[in-house]
N, C-alpha and C positions, 0 to 999 in steps of 0.2 A: 685662258688668261683673260681677266676682265679689268678694265680701267677703274682705279679707285676714284671715288667722288671728288676727292680733294686735288686730283691731278688735272691741271689745265693743259699741259703739253706733255704727252706720253712719250715712251721710249723712241719711237720712230717718227714722231711728229716734229716739224720744223717750226720753231717760234719765229715771229717777225724779227727782223734785224735789231730794231731798237729795244725790243724786249730781251732778245738774246744777249745784247751787249750789257744791259742792266743786270741781268741774272749772272752773267759771267763776271762782272765787276763784284757782285756780291760773293760769289764763290772764291774769286781771287782775293778778296778782302779777308775771308775766313782763312784761306790757306796761307796768306801772307802773315796773318796774326800768329800762325803756328811756326813762324820763323824763330820764335822764342826757343824752340827745341834745339835747332842747330846752334843757336847762340849759347844756350846752356851747356851743350856738349863741348863747344869750343872753349868755354871758360874752364870746364873740368879738365880739358886737355892742355890748358895753359896757352892758348892761342892769343895773339894780339888782335886789336880792333880790325885792322885791314885783313888779316887772315880769316876772321869770322865773317866779314862782309863777302869775301871771295867764296867761302864755304857756302854761305846762304845763297849766293848767286848760282853756284853750281847745282845746289839742291833745287832751285827753281827750274833750271834747264832740264834736269832729270825728271822733275814732277810733270813738266809739260810733255815730255816724251812718253812717260808712263800713261798719262791721260789719253793721248792720241792713240797709242797702241791698244788700250783697253776699249776705247770707243770704236776703233776700226773694225775689229772682229773678223779678220780675214786670215785664211791659211792656218787655222787652228790657233791663232794668237789673238787674245782679247775676247772678252765676253760680249762685246757689242753693246755696252751700256755706258752711261756716264758715271764714272767712279774714279775720282782723284785719289792721290796718295798724300800722306802727311808725315811730318817728322815724328820719330818715335825714339824714346830713350833706350829701347831694347837693344840697340846696336852699340851702346856705350861700352858694355863689358868687353866686347871683342876689340874695340879700339884701345881700351885700357890694357888688355893683355898684350896687344901689339906694341904699345908704347914701352912695355917692360922687356920686350924681346927684340923684335926687328925694327921697331919704329913705326910711325903712322903709315908709312908706305906699305908695310906688310899688312896692316889692318885693312887699308883700302884695296889692296890686291886680293885679299882673301874674301872681300865682299863679292868678288866675281864667283868664287866657289859657292857662296850663299845663293847667288842667283842661279847657278847651275843646279844646285840641290832643289831649288824651287821648281825648276823646269822638270827635273826627274820626278819630283813629288806630284806634279800636276798630272802626270800620266797614271799615277796610282790612286788618284782621288776617287775614281768611280768605284774602286774596290772597298772604299770606306763607307759607302752609302748605307750599309746595314748597321753600322755603329755610329755614324754621324747622323743621328735621327733628327726628327723635327724638334723634339724637346731639347736636344743638345744644341741645335741651331737656335732655338729660342733662348737658351742659356747664353750662347755667344752674343746674341743681340742684346740681351739684358746686361751682360758684363761690359759690352762696348759702351752702352748708354750710361751705365753706372760709373765707369771709369772717366768719361768725359764730364759727367756731373760732379764727381768728387773733385776733379781738378778745378772746375768752376767755383765750387764752394771754398776751396782753399785759397783761390785767388781773391774772391770777394772779401773774405774775412782775414786776409793777410797772414795765413798760418805759417807761411814760409819766410815772412819778414822778421827780422830781429826785433823791431819795435811794434809789430802787429799792424793794426789798421785804426781808422778813426770813424766816428759816426758820419762824417761828411763823405768819406770814401764809400761806405756801405750805402749811403743814401743815393749817391751817383750810380752805383751798381743797380740799386732797386729801380731808379727811374729808367735806366737803360733797358732793364728787363721788362718793365711795364710798357715801354713804347713798343718793344717787339711783340709782346702779348696782344696789345690793343690792335696793332696793325694786322696781326695774324688771325685774331678771333673776331673782331667787330668791324673791321674795315672791309667793305665789299668791293671796292674798286681794285684796280691793278696794283695799287700801293701794297696790297697784301703780298704780292710777289717779292717785294723788297723790304720785308719786315725787318730782317736782321741788319741790312745796310742802314735803314732809317734809324734803328736803335743804336748802332755803332756811331752814326753821325751825331746823334744827340749826346751820347756818352762822351765822345771826343770833344764836342763843343763845351760841355759842362766841365770837363777836365781842364781845358784851357782857361775857362772863365774863373774857376776856383783854385787854380794853381797846383793841380795834381802833376802837371808836367813841370819839372824843376828847370831852373836856368841852365844847369849842366846838360840836361837832356836836349833843350832847345838849341844850345850851342853846338852839340854834336850833330844835330839835324842840319843846322845852317852850314856847317863845315863840310858836310857830305857832298860828293860830286853828283851831278845829274846823270852823266853817262860814263860808264867804265865797264869794259868787258871783264868778267871774272877770270882770275888766273886758273887755268885748268891744270890738273896734276901738280898742284903746288906742294904736295907731300911725297910725290913719287908713287911707284907701283912695283910691288915685288911679291913673290910667292913665299909663304912661311909655313912649312909643313907642320910646325908645332901648333899652329892655329887651325888645323884642318877640321878637327872635331867641333870646336866652338863655332866655326864658320858654318858647318852643316847644321848644327843645332839652331843657329840664328836663322838660317834659311827655312828650317822646319817651323820655327816660331812665327816668322812672317807669313808662311803659307797658311798656318792655322788662322792667323788674324785675317788674311785675305778671304779665306773660306767663310768666316763668321760675318765679315762685312758684306760680302757678295750675297749671302743668304738674307741679310738684313735688307739689302737693296732689292732683291727679288720679292721679299715680303712687302716692301713699300710700293712696288710697281704692279702688284697683282692682288686685286681684291679677293680672288678665289684661291690664294696661295694655300697649298697643302703639303707639297714636298719640294725640297731643293732640286734644282736642275744641275746635276753634278757634271754633266758635259760642259755646260757654260762655265761653271766654277773652275774646272780644269783649265779651260782656255784663259780665264781671267788670271789665275795664278801663273800661268805660262807667260802672259804678257808682263806681269810684274817681275818675273825672273829675268826676262830679256832686258827690261828696263834697268834692273839692278846691275846687270853686267855693264851697261852704259855708265851707270853711276860709279862703278868701280874704276872705269877707265878715265873719268874726268874728275875723280876725287870728290864725288858728292856722297853725302850720307844716305844709305838706304832708307827708304820710307815704307810705311805700311799703308794698306788700304784705309781710306778715311771714313770711319763711321759717322763722324761729324758732318762731312760733306754730303753723305747719303741722307742724313737727317735734314740737312739744310735743303736738299733737293725736294724732299717731301714737304717740308714746311713752306717752301716757296711755290710749290705746285708745279714744278718742272723737272721731269726726269729724262728729258730728251737727250739722246747721245749727240745730237747736233750742237749741243752747247759746248762740247769738248774743244773744237777748234777755236772758238771765241775765248774760252778760259785759258787754253794753252798759249794763245797769242799774248794775253795779258801777263801770264806767268813769265814768258820770255822777256817781255818788256820790264817786268820787275827785276829780272836777273841782271839786266844791264844798267839798272838805275839804282845806284847805292842810296840815293836820297829817299826813295820809296822804302827800301829795306830798313833803313834807320828809322823811318816813321813808324813802321810796325814794331820795331824792337823797343821803342820808347813808349808805346801805347800802354796806358795804365792797366795793371792786372785786373782791377775791379771791372773795367769795361769788358775785357776779354772773358772774365768769369761769368758775367751776365749772359754773354753769347753762348758759352759752353753749357751753362745751366739750362738755357732755353732749348738748345738743340738736343740735349741728353734726354729730355722727357719723352720725345718721340720714340727713340730707340728702346728706352726702358719699358714703356707701356707695350710697344710692339713685341718685345721679347716675352713679357708676361702673358700676352694673349696667345703667342705661339705655344708656350708651355702649357697654359690652361686649356688649349684646344685638344690636347691628347689625354687619354686615360692612362694613369700611371699606377703600376703595382709597386710593391715594396722595392723591387730591384731598381726600377726606373726612378723611383723617388730618391733612393740613396745615390744613384748615379748623377742626379742633378743637385741634390741637397749638399753633399759633401764638397764638390767643387765650388759651389756658391760660398760656402763657409771658408774654404781656402782663399777665395778671392777677398772676402771681407777681412780676413786675418792675415793677409799676405805678408806683411812685415814680420810678424812673429813666426810664421811658417818658414819664410826664407831664412831667417836667422837660425831657426832650429835645424833646418836641413844643412846649412853650411857648417854648423857646429858638429853635426854627425859625420859629414863627408865633404871635404873641400871641393870635390869635383862638382858638387851641386851648383856652384856658381855658373857653370856652363849652361844650365838649363832652367834655372829659377829666376832669371833676370827680368821676367815680365809676368806681372800678375795675371794678365789675360791668357798668355800662352800656357803658364803653369796650370791654371784652373781648367782650361779647355783640354789640355793633355790629360789631366786627371779624369775629366768627364768621359773622354773617348776611351781611356784605359778601363775605367769602371764599366762602361757599356760593353766593351769587348769581353770582360770577365763575366759579367752577368748574363751574357748570351748563352753561357754553358748551361745545358739542360733545358733550353727553351726551344720547343718545336714550332714549326710553321703550320702544322696540320694536326688537328685534334678531333677525335670522334667520341660521341657519347650516345647511348641508347636510352630513349625515353619510353616507359611503359604507357600504352594508350589509355588505360583505365585510371592511372594514378597521377598523370602529369598535370601540373598547374602552370599558369603563366610565369609565376615567380621562379619555378624550377628552370625553365628555359632562359629566362632573363638572367638568372644568376650564372648560368653556364656561359652564355654569350658575353656578358659583361666581364666575367673573369678572364676570358680569352682576350677581350679588348684591352684590359689593363696590362696583361702580360706582353702584348704586342705593341702597346702604345698607340692604339687606333684612335681616330677622332670620335668625340662624344656623339656627334650627329650621325655618323655612319653606324655606330653600335646601336643607337636607339632605333634607327630605321630597321636594322637587321633584326632586333628583338621583336618589333611590331610585325614585320613581314613574316617572320618564322612562326609566330603564334597565329597569325592570320591563316597561314597555310595549314597549321595543325587543326584549327577550328573548321576550315573548309573541308579537310579530309574527313573529319568526324561527322560534321552535320550533313554531308552529302553522300555518305556511304561509299566513299571512294576507296576505303581500305578493304582488303580481302577479309572474309569472315574469320579466317584463322590468323589474321595479323594481330599480334599482341604488342608490338613495339615499333617505334619510328626512330631511325638512326639519323643523327645530326652531325655533320662534319663541318668544321670551320677551317678556313685557310686564308692567310694574309700574305699577299706579295707586295711588291714595291708600291703599287697604286690602288689595289682593290682588296676589299674584304669580301670573301665568298662564303656563302652558306649552302651546303649541299644536303638535301633532305631525301632519304631513301626509305622505301617501305614496300610492302606487298600490296598491290592494288592498281588502280587506274590513275593516270596523270590528270590533274585538274585542267579546266579550260581557263587559260590566262587571256582574258579579253583585252583588246586594245581600245575598245569603245565603252564608255559608261552607259549603262541602261538608262533610258528615259524614265521620268516619274510614272508615265502611263504604263510602261513595260513592268515596272516594279509592282504595280497594282494588278496587272492582268496576266503576266507570264510567271508561272511558278519556277522557271529556271533563272529568272532575272536576279534574285538574290545571290545565286551561285556565281553568275557572271559578274555581279558587282564586287563580290569578294575577290575574284580573279583580277578584276580591274584595279582594285585597291592594292593588291600585291604588286601588280605591274607598275603602279605609280610609286610605291615605296622603294622598289629596287630599280637600279639603273639598267639592269639587263636580267632577263628571265629566260631560262631554257629548260624544256622538259624532254624526257625521253623514256622509253620503256624497253626493257630487255627481258623477254619472257613474261613472267608474272611480277617482275620487280620494276617499280617506277622510281624515277629520279627527277628531282626538281632542283635546279641550280639558280641561286639568287646572287647577283653580284652588286656590290655597293662601292662606289668610288670613295677612296679614303685620301 
């Protein structure tokens, strides 16, 4: 694990108090802006203004608890990283179903079942590592970023407003975005840590100056109280057996979202990222499940892991988990201060859109890099391409599914979850017929570099190995072949060399077998003088180059049969 160059305060590093407070304010500002999601759900459920404020306050309490559990990382609960949660509309279908049967109390009661299903799923995640591959993780990261960015664009251009937007609104969004970009790219001082907060401040000031905040909005703000404890369990709590399956599906959807966001966070925190840490991911999902049970008890809406907050941590250069107590404290303060909640609820959508668009770019590019780092054959290409198209055409796909079968509404309520489920399912299907170990015999007199390259590259595509690992394996294997030929290490009656390829969770292994003597794999490079004077120096140089290309080399001889094992970290 290696620190990325853009990170100033890494996972276990403690930022100074004044920096931590500023960064926590920035994260709380972003998460507070997403209170628009509980407000939207509240309006869909027909709640009044006071009920929406209480619901938002309970959500902040739950968000603080989830953040602390995630950062704590003890007793198998929590990934030990800074990873907040945010509002999601994927829980709305369960509440709508509850409203038609047992009332909202049944919906909030069944959210405890969703939390339990997440806890159960967290213990099964390790078994998914063979199908939740790096490219699927990259797809998850790409979809998270694209989803945030698409919301941002809709807010900027007022696509959900009946009367659309105006050039002034778009201009304010553009200025807000420009300030964030300038602070993040060109500013070298610590102001770069607070790029998004600076942009939001400028956007809010412009909104006030040019009248984007209406008198009605300002009146609601002035009437809001400074301090008021939110009403807990304002809707009640009950178990509704009819909602059991939708509740479990909701938990599975939130688990997939958590997996995707945690992999995104791992990618952001490790410059040498190659594989997801599924043990850590399982602990992270478990923490969210425990927190969701708390949400059920206090009538808070379940939330999903925040890809935007992870992107914000990267953009600000601080992924320290010690930021969690500061942020959680601010979230609890927001929970008991309705005036702050109202301030976020009336914030112009254009300003929020600029923030979302800024943050989305980090996740989108990170996901593309993860997908592009692997070699993909036709199976893996289809397993990534089809879910991506499902995500892009989500509205039409959802309508088509629900027209075909009404039960589809229980699992197609989230574009991210539906697309990721499709990707995992396709990966599982396409694993049929794919072996982890392949052998091929190469004739000594007729083999060319292209033959060996074609074989190893083909296996790399089938397995989804990294480009870098495969290229090193190709060069090292051919170097061995030339070394055997040029130094008469093959037995006189040896007519072929056997090549075996094997890929496990972390390593690509090439095993070369032949009749003859094992080569001398030197750990020391011959000096220029030795290359001129010692006739064995070129052979030692070839062995040294093989040792440099491979991460681990082992030779052995069994009778007249020699074996050379080359291991490359993938």
